[in-house]
N, C-alpha and C positions, 0 to 999 in steps of 0.2 A: 504494500500500500504506500503510495507516494504521499509525502507530507503536503499539506495545503494550508493556505491562510485565508481567513475571512476578515476583511477590514470593514468596519462600519464607522461612519462618522456623521455628525450633524452638519448641516449647512453653515456657512459663515453668517455673521451678524447682519440683521436688517434694522431699519429704523424702528419697526415695531418692537423688536427685541430691546433696543436701546431705551425705548420709552415704557417698557414693561407692559406692552399691550398684548392681548390674546390674539395671536395670529391665526391659529387654526388652519383652515384650508384656503384662506385668502391668499392670492398670489402676490406677495410682497417681495420685491427684488432685494438682492444684496446691496448694502451700502459700501462705501469705500473701505471701511474697516473690515467688513465681511470678505471683500475681495482679497485684501491683504492676508487675512487669516487663512483663506483657502490656498493661497500661494505658499504660505508657511507650511501648511499641512502637506503639500506636495513634496517638500524636502524631507518630511518625516517618513514618507513611504516610498522614497525613491529606490530603495533596494528590493522592493517587491515587484515582480513582473506580473501584472494583472492579465488574466485570460478573459475576464468578463467584468463589466462595470454596469451597475444599475443606479438609477436615481428615481425619486418620486416624480410625479408629473408637474410639480411646481418649479418655477424658474429658479428659485433660490437654491434648490437642491441640484438641479441640472447644471447650473452655472458654477456651483461649487465643485462638482465633479470634473467639469471641463478645466477649471483652473488648477485643480490638483494634478490632473494628468499633464497639462501643459507645463506647469512649473517643476514637476518632478524631473523632466528631461530624460526619462527612461521608458516612456510608454509610446514611442513612435509607432510601434506595431499596431496600436489601436487607432491611429489617425485615419480619418475619413475625409479625404480631400486635403486641401491646403490649410484649412482653418478650423477643422472640427475633429471630434473624436467619436468613436462608436460607443454610445451610452444608451442603454435601453431604459426608457421611462416606464414605470409601473405604478398603477393606481393603488395596488395593495400596500404600498409603503408611503402613501400620502399622510400628512399629519392628522392627528385626531380632530374630528369635527367639533368645534366649540359651539356650534349652533347659534342661538340667539345672543351668545356672549362674545362672539367674534368682534374684535376691535375694542373691547372693554379693557380697563386697566386692571392688572392682576392685583394691585394693592388695594382696590376697593373692597370693603369688608364683605359684601355679598359675593363677590367673585372669589375672594380668598377662601370663604367658607365652602363654596362649591368645588374648588380645587381639592380640598381635603377629602371630599366625598367621591371624587371623580374616578377612583379606581373601579368602583362597582356601580356607581349611579351615573347614568348618561347626562351630559349637559342638555338642558332644554333645547330640543330641536337638533341635537347632535349625538355624540358617541361617548362611551366610557372607555377607560383604559382596557377593561376586559374585552371590549369590542375590537380594539386595535390589536391586542394580543392574539385574538382569534384569527384575524386576517394575516398578521405577520407569521403566525405559526404555519398556516397553509402555504404561504409564499416560501418560507424556509424549507419546508418538507418537500414541496413540489419542484422548486426551482434551484435553491442553493445547495441543499444536501447532495443531490446527485452530482453536482459539479465538484463539490469538495471530495466526494468519494472517488472521483476520477483524478484527483490531485490538482485541480485547478485553483488558482488564486483569484479571489473575487472581492470586489469592493462595492459597498452599498452606501449611498449618500442619501440621507433622509432627514428626520426631524426628531425633536426632543422626545416626545412620547413614543414614537416609533422605535427609537434606539433603546429606550427603557423596555419596550416590549420585546425587543431582541434579547436583551439581557435576561428577561424572565424566561423566554423560550429556551435559551441556551444554558440556563441554570447558573448565571453569573451575577444575578442581582443579590445584594446583601439584604436578607430578610428584614422587614420593618423599616428600611431606609428608603425614603423617597428623595432623590437628589436631582438637581439640575444637571443636564448633560451639557458640557461646555461646547461652545461653537467651534467647529472645525478641529476637534481633537480626536485623532484616529484611535480606535480600540482594535487591537489585533488579536484575533482568535486563531489558535493553532489547532489543526485537525490532523490526526494520524491514527493509523490502526483502527479505523472505524469509529473514532470518538473524538470529541473536542477535548484537548488535553489541558490547555491553560489559555489565559488571555492577559494581555499587558497593554499599557499605554506608553507609546513613545513620549518623550518630553513634549507636553502640550504647548501649542503656540499661545503666547501671552501678549496682549496689547492693552494699553491703558483703557481702551473703550470696550474691552470684551464684556459682552452683556452680563455674563454670570460671574465676572470678576476673577474667580479662581478656577483653575483647571480641576478636573474631576477628583477632588479629595486626594491630592498628590500622594502617590504611593512610593514607598522606598524602592529605589532602583527601577521605577517605572512598572512595577509588577501589580497586577490585579489579583483578586482573591482566586484561590484554586477552584477549578470547576469540578 
């Protein structure tokens, strides 16, 4: 069995992120900070030769993926023409639908209260985390796992709740801990002998305007918890 890597990362920063607004499935583009974060992330994964790259259907995820590939300088085999890369957009990994609360400030008391319940209670007119986990699990089992079993390296660029859903599906979430996923900080999952062995975070990109301020609870030597 050939070793494989699954890299998942959140898109770079948007103006909604910077203002603590509920973005959900609204198609808000990267801002300048987000573009810089994506380019930094490219340097962190430059040593991984990707066989397949996915993004959500939203522009902030797709453009992050393109900037990561471009800035890595090592993914020319994925180029599609002179100015693009082969990136497959998938609706299964779009951000959680915040329904009627899309565009609201996360700091508003009623919004903050709903965030605490959103693991199992859908947003009015939207989804719950459980709903996102269900679609991410189907996507992983149908699309990603067969590629990993063939020894392919895969990158997925998506969103905060989607990446948390991946951690749940892959058994990498710390029980009882709900944390923010930092913008454009790659998580690398290693797959070998028919199972995910471990995951780690390369040193996360840090900029003064990073929406979540601190990279994912910085771990000693970049290591994540055992899977």
